[in-house]
C-alpha positions in Angstrom: 5.1 -2.9 18.6 4.3 -0.8 15.5 7.4 1.1 13.9 6.9 4.3 11.9 9.8 6.3 10.0 9.2 10.0 9.9 11.0 12.7 8.0 11.6 16.3 9.9 13.1 19.5 8.9 13.6 21.9 11.8 14.3 25.2 11.9 15.1 28.0 14.3 18.6 27.8 16.3 19.3 24.4 15.7 23.2 24.2 14.0 26.6 24.9 16.5 24.4 23.8 19.3 24.5 20.1 19.6 21.4 19.3 18.1 22.4 16.2 15.9 24.2 15.1 19.0 21.1 15.6 21.2 19.2 13.9 18.4 22.0 10.9 18.5 21.8 10.3 22.6 18.0 10.5 22.3 17.7 7.8 19.9 20.1 5.7 21.3 18.5 5.7 24.6 14.9 4.8 22.8 15.8 2.5 20.5 15.3 4.6 17.5 16.9 4.5 14.3 17.7 7.2 11.4 20.1 9.9 11.0 20.5 13.7 11.3 22.4 16.4 9.1 22.5 19.8 8.9 21.8 21.7 5.8 23.2 24.7 4.1 20.1 27.1 4.8 20.8 26.5 8.4 17.9 24.0 9.3 18.3 20.8 10.2 17.1 17.5 8.8 16.2 13.8 10.6 14.8 10.8 9.9 13.9 8.8 13.2 12.4 5.2 12.7 10.5 3.8 15.7 7.2 3.6 17.7 5.1 6.7 17.3 5.4 6.8 21.3 9.1 6.7 21.4 10.0 9.4 18.4 7.9 11.8 20.2 9.8 11.4 23.8 12.8 11.8 21.5 11.5 15.4 20.1 10.6 16.2 23.8 14.4 15.3 25.1 15.6 17.4 22.2 13.8 20.6 22.8 14.8 20.2 26.3 18.2 22.3 25.8 18.8 26.0 26.8 20.6 26.3 23.4 18.6 24.8 20.9 15.4 27.4 20.0 12.9 25.1 17.3 10.8 27.6 15.5 9.2 25.0 13.2 9.0 21.5 12.7 7.8 20.2 9.0 7.2 16.2 9.4 6.4 13.7 6.9 5.6 10.0 7.2 8.1 8.0 4.9 8.7 4.2 4.0 10.6 2.2 6.8 14.3 1.0 6.3 14.3 -2.5 7.3 18.1 -3.1 7.1 18.9 0.1 9.5 20.5 -0.3 12.6 21.4 2.4 14.4 21.1 6.4 14.5 24.1 8.4 13.1 25.1 12.1 12.6 25.9 12.8 9.0 
């Protein structure tokens, strides 16, 4: 099982629509660690660590909401966090 960690920046209708909590629910179900937080410019930043397949499935689950509208996603692969054990909302 090969783990990756990705940093995401989401823009669109992503604040005030349950994005971060939906991400936490999806992450917990897929065994993904990391975090999600709102930014002052209306975007959401997130780091997710897990398998490539699990992270992709998590993104699909987040995007299934009728209220969340993602206009763009910036993605960057970053180093793993070895001691991280859960996914949390910042």
